[in-house]
Every structure is written in C-alpha cells, then in structure tokens.
N, C-alpha and C positions, 0 to 999 in steps of 0.2 A: 504494500500500500504506500501511496505517497504521503509524506509528512504533512502536517498542518499547512494550509496554503500560505499563511503569512510567514511561517518559518521557511518554507521552500523558497519563496520570493526573496527573503532576506539572505539566504545562503547563496543563491544564484547571483544576486547583486554584489555580495561581498567578493565572490570569486572573480567576477568581471572587473570590479574596481581594482582588485589586487593585480589581475593580469595587465590592466592598462597602465596603472600608475606606479607599480613597484619596480618595473624594469629600469636598469641603469644604462642600457645601451641598446641601439637598434640592431637589426639583422636584416639582410637581404632575403627576399622571398625565396624559399626553397633551399636555402643554404643551411648546413648543419651548424650547431652551436660551436664556436671556437673557444679555445682555452682563454682564460682571463689574461689581460695584459700584465706586464711585469709590475706595474704600479697599482694593481687592483687585486686584493686578496679574495674578494667575493664579487661575483657577477650574477645577476638574476635577469634572464631574458624571459619574455612572455609573449604569448600570441592568443588572440581570440578569433574564432571563425564562426560564421553563421551561414548556413547553406540551405538552399531550397531546391528540391528535385521534383519536377512535375513530369509524369510519364503516362504513356498510353500503350497498352499491350495489344498484340494482334487480336483480331476478332475470332476467338476460339473459346466458346463458353465452357467446354469440358476442361481445357487446360487453364484458362484464365477467366473465371466467373466475374472477377472485378477487373475491368480493363483499365480504368483510370485510377491514378493514385497520386498522392502528394506526400512528400517526406521532408521534414525539417530536421536539421542536424546542427548542433551547437557543440563547439569544442573549445575548452580553455586549457592552455598548456603553459606550465611554468618550468623553466630550465635553469636551476641553480648550478653554479660552478665555483668551487673554492680552491684557491692555491695554498696548499699546505706548506710547500717549500718550492725552491726553484725547479725541482725535479718531480714533485708529487702534486697531482690535482685530483679532486673528487668532483664527479659530474653526475647530475641527476636530471630526471624529467618526470613531472607528475601531471596527469591529464584528468579532466572531468569531461564526460561526453553525455549529451542528452539527445535522444532521437525520438521524434514523434511522427506518426504515420497515420494515413487515412485508411490504408488497406494493407493486409498481410500477403497480398498476391506475390508469388515467386516470379522472379525474372531470370531468364537464361541468356548466357552468352555475352552480357554487357553489365559488369559490376561497376557502377558509377561511384557509389559511396563505399567506404571500407566495410568489409564483412564483419559482423559481430561474431567472430569465432575466436577460440582460444589461440593465443600466439604459440608457435612451436618452440621447442628447445628451451623450456623454462622449468626449473625445479618446482616452483610454485608460481601461479599466475600473478598474484598481487593485483588482481583485476576483479573488482567486486561490484555488485549491484547496490547502489544507494537507495533507489526506489524504483517502482515500476507500476504501470497501470495497463489497462486494456490496449491502449494505443500509444504508449510512451515508455521509455526506458532511460534511466539515469545511472551511469556507471562512472567509477573512478579507477585509475590505473597508475601504478608506478612503472613507467616505461624505460627509465634509465636509472641506474645506481651503480656507478663504477669507480674504481680507484685506478689511476693511470700514473705509471712511473716511467720517466724518461731517463734512460741510461746513455752513456756515450755512444754505444753502437746498437742500442735496442730500445724499443718501447713495449712495456708490459702493461696490459689492461686486464683487470679482474672485476667481474661483476656483470650487471645487466647493461648491455651495450648494443649498438647497431653495427652490423658487419655486412659488407657487400663485396662480392667477388665478380669478376668478369668484365668484358668490354662492351656488352650489349647495351643499347639505349632503351629499347622497348621490350626486349626479351633477354633471357639469360639461360644458357645451358649449364653453367657451372656456378650459378648463384644459389648457394645452399641454404642461406639464412633468411627466411621470410621475405622473398622478393615481392615486388609490386605486381599487381595485375595490369595489363597494358592499357585498359580503358578507364582505370580509376582516376577520377578527377581530383580527389583530395589525397595527393600522393607526395606530400613534402617530407614526411618522416617514415623511415623504415622502422618496424617494431623491434624492440630490443630483445636480445636473447641472453640467457645466463651462460657466460663463457669466460674462459681464461685464454688470453691471446698474447702471443709474443711475436713481434715483428723485428727481426734481427738483420742488420746490414752485414753481409758477408764480405762485400767489396764495394767499390764506388758505384758499380752498376748492377750489383746482384744482391738480392735479399731473400730471406727465408721467413715465411709467415706461417705460424702454427696456431691452430685453434682447436679448443675442446669446448663444445657447447653442450650443456647438460640438460636433459629432459627428465621425466619421471622414471625412466628406465634406460638401459643400454640401447634397446631397440627404438628409443625416441631421443637419441642423442647423436651428436656429430663429432668425429675426430678427424681432422684433415690438416694437410700441410701443402703449401705451394712455394715454388721457387720462381722468382721473377728476375728477369734480366733485360737490359736495354743495350742497344747498339745503334747509334745513329738515329734514324727516324723510325726504327722498328723496336718492338718489345715482344717478349715471349713469356708465358707463364705455363708451368707444368705442375699439376697437382694430383693428389691421391689421398685416399682415406676411406672412411665409412660414414655414410649418412643413414641414420636409422638402421634398418636391416639390410641396406644395400652397400656392398663394397663399390667404390667408384674410382675412376681415373679420368683425367681430362686435361685439356690444354687450350690456351687462348693466345691470340696474337693480333697485333695491329701494326699498321705501317702507313706513313704519309707518303704519297706519291704526288709530288707537286701540290696542287690545291685539294686533292682528293685524299680522304682518309678511308682505309679499308680495314675491317676487323672481322674476326671469326672466332667461334668457340665450338668445341666438341667434347662430349663426355659420355662415358659408359657407366651405367648404374646396374650392376648385375648383368642381366641380359637385355637391358633397355638402352637405347641410344637417344641422345638429345644433341641438337646442333643449331647454331645461329651463324648466319653470314650477312654482312651488311657493310654500309659505307656512308660517308657524309661528304657534303660539298656545299660551299657557300656560293650561290648563284650571284654573279655580279649585276644585281638589279636594285637600283636605288641604294639604300643603306646596306644591302646584302640580304639575300633570302637563304637562310640556313636550312638545308634539307638533309634528312636521314632516310635510308631505305634498309629494311631488314627482312630476311626470311628465317622462319623458325620451324624446326621439325621436333616433335615430341613423341617418342615411342610410348609414353604413358597415355596419350590421347586416344579418343574413341575413333574407330575407323570410319563410321558413317553416322550421320545425324539421326537416323532411325534407331540407333542403339544407344543414344545419349541418355534418354530418360531412364532406361533400365540400368545403365551403368552408374548413374547418379544415385541409385538406391543401394549400391554396394558400399558398405561402410569403409572398406579398404580404399576404394577409389575416392570417396568423400574425404578421407583423411589426407590422402596424397594431394588432392586438389586444394584443400584449404591451407595446407602448410606450404604450398608453392612448388611441389615436385613437378607440376605442370602448370603453366600459366594460361593454357588454352584447353578447351574441351576436346577439340579435334586434334588431328596430328599435324596438319600443315597450316601455316599462317604467313601471309605476306603483309607487311606494314610499311607505311611511309608517314613521315612527320615533317612539316615545314613551319618555320616561324619567321616572322618579319617584325622588326622594331620600327614602327612608323615614326615614333618620336620617343623621347625619354619617358613619356607618360603612357603611351599607347602601344601595345604589342598585339599582333594578329598571329594566329596559328591555325593549322589544320592537320588533322590526323586521319589516316585511312587504315583500316584493318580488314583483311579479307581471308576467309577460309578458301584456299586455292583448290580444294577438292570438290566442294559443292557450290562454289561461286557466290556465297553469301558474304556480307560484310557490313561495316559500319563506317560512316563518314562523320567526323567530329570537328566542326569549325568552332573557334573560340576567340574571344576578345578579352584582353586584360588591361585594365586602367590602373595605373600606379601613381601614388603620391609619395615621392621620396622612398624611404624604407620603413614608413610607418603604417601605411594601409594600401590595400589594393582591392579591386573588384574583378571577379572572373565571371564571364558569361559563356556557356558552352551549349551547343545543340548536338543531339545524337540522332542520326538518321540512318537506321538499319535498312538493309535490302536483302532479298533472297526469298526462296520458296517458303511460304507461310506454313505453319503447322496445320494439321488436319486431324480431327478427332483427338486421340491421345498419342499422336505420333508427330515428331518433328519432321518438317520437310527439309530444313537446313539449320546449321548452327545459329546464324544470326537472324534468320527469318523469324525466330521466336523472341528476339530482343525488342525492348520497347522503344518507341520514339520518345525522346526526352528533352527537357530543357533544364539546365543546371545553372543556378545562380549562387555566388559565394562572395561574402564580404570578409576580408582578412585584415586584422589589425595587429601590429607588432610593437613591442617596446624592448 
C-alpha cells in the first residue's frame, strides 16, 4: 500500500529538492561520474528525470486487449564520491524510481523504458519496493558502492560498480555485465554489478583487466580476464573466462582507416556464437553528420518470429534475455545510428533497427534540446514496421512492437 498521501508528497518533494540543490558540480548528459578533483574531498552529483511514454499496440485483441497505454517514469539519482587519500576514493549511487501506468499490456521487440527486472551478478539486490498500488510502483536502489585504489601500475575497484567491455555502439558480443538494450531511450547509466576488478598496465600499450562479478551462486557469477593492446591506429582485445554456466572466449578489434572507423567482436559461449561488425564515419555535411552502422548475430536468439512467444515462456530463455546474454529476440539485426548537432543547444538523431531475417524493424527519430549541462529535453518517436501478429502468433519480431512517443525532461547538478 502507498503511504499516507501527505507523507508520500513530502518524501517525493524532499528527494527532488535534494537532487536539485545538493549537487556541487554539473555533469554532461550521458557521461559517467568522474573522480573528485584534487581540491575536493567530497562531491555529490545528482540528476532528476521525468519521462512520459505514450504507445499504441497492433490491432490484435487476443495478444493485446488494451492497445493504448501511457506510462510515467520518474527517477532521482544521487552520486556521492569521497576522496579518502590521493590514491583511494569511495563512489556510490542511490536511485529512487517511480513508475505509473494506465495499462499492464506487454510489448514485444521494443523496450523503451528500462525493464523492472533484477540486475544480474549481485550478491544481494539492494533494490526494494517502497510502495506500490494497482497502477504504480515506487522503488529504491543502491546502484553503486565501490572502493577504488589507484596504484602506480594498476587500478583496483571492489564493490558495486559499472563494467562495460567491447567496441560495439548499439550491440555487444563480449559485453558480459548488464548491457543496454538497443532501443532503450533512458540509457545513461549501466546497472552496477558486485565485483572485484583489477586493471593492470603490463607495458605502455598493453594491459590486463581481470574481473570477478559475484551473483547468488557460481552459476550466476562471472570470472573473466582480457588482455588489451594498441599499435598505431589499431587495438586488439582477447578475453576468456566463465559467464554463469557458460565457458567463453572472445576477441575484439578496431582500427581507423582515414576518416572511417571499423570495429568487430566475436565470442563463443559454450556452443553458442555471438558476433558484431560495424563502423562509423562523420559525413562532411554542415557541422558533420556522425553515422554508425552495425550488424549483430546472436546464437541465443529465436530462429523465427512464430517461435518467439513460446520461447519467451521458457524460464531459461527469460533469464538469459533479461540479464543481457542476448540483446535481441531474433538472431540477426542490422542497425544504423546518425546524429547531427544543429547548434550547441539542439541535436537531431535517428536510429534504425531491422531484423534482417523477417524484414521487420523500427525507425526512431529524436530531438534533444540542451541548456548548458544543467537540463535537457528529449523527444523520440518509435515507428515499427513488419508483418503484424495474427491470433496468438507473431508475424515478425517488430511487427508486434508499439508505435510510441517518448518525452523526457532531464535535470542535473
């Protein structure tokens, strides 16, 4: 049950005021928190987000009895960082999330808001329900809590932290630790995992990165290491270890060829293969149109849309999908992303994602209006296409996705 209305309002107002006025420095949108400066022993960064998602599902009463829905999502995030000494810092992040919805209809193929699922590779979630109702949920979460020690040739981090591997922009074949889904609009922060990590510099251009991320059991944990090397405009990573119950080995590489950047990833998890190939180029148009193109293959994906609903009922597949073993429901995806800075305050972007096996896809144009590093407004539209569902069977992966409008106000301190 929700607390007394006046108490609930007072708590929410206090959280928002704390987030807006307690910060001591700004941060750029989408950038991770940085260590405090040498003359600051304590830094508190904060952000407040208010989002609205309006969506309409395909006309299929058996699958989607409620076609239209509206979802409101509010997030308040505090990121304290304390410098204990010149070499030791403590970093944390605490979130409050409130979600309210008009319908509980399930959407397939296009996750715009973050999924309310347990984060992988945590010994305990530290994510609890403050209050809930028939059409609303209020949660609080400790998303970061880590001790970082900087040594002459190594950085050691112990505790809840964000870890990202790989060269992919929209997809990842070797990203083991809670990767983003490609269409998620609210994707500034990767969820933290409980881990011990040591990044050791072996030579000027070679380093060794070792990670142990702990879950509730060995089969829900990760132990992995990667060696990174650089030579001129090229870099190479080779990695191996065990993710959950799967032994794995993988490699990544990227190289700049003139104005074009090319990258690739490949990994083997037991008897399953994942791969990403892509590149980027700044088209000399106006201020420069930055473009990315990627192809992703996932052996964990479903071979055909007709089998997707049945596969989603499999608990093992659900667990893999929610923890990010596969970022797509199908096996093949082709994606493109283009962004253009019209002015320091206005940025335009467009994303395209297509299942290359069944021809369905989603087009996502967006507009961002920014004022310094204090606040921004994001407006995105989601236009799916593909064979529509019929009866209780999907005709294509994205043919069952909703048409949607996403609005978000972001404030930072």
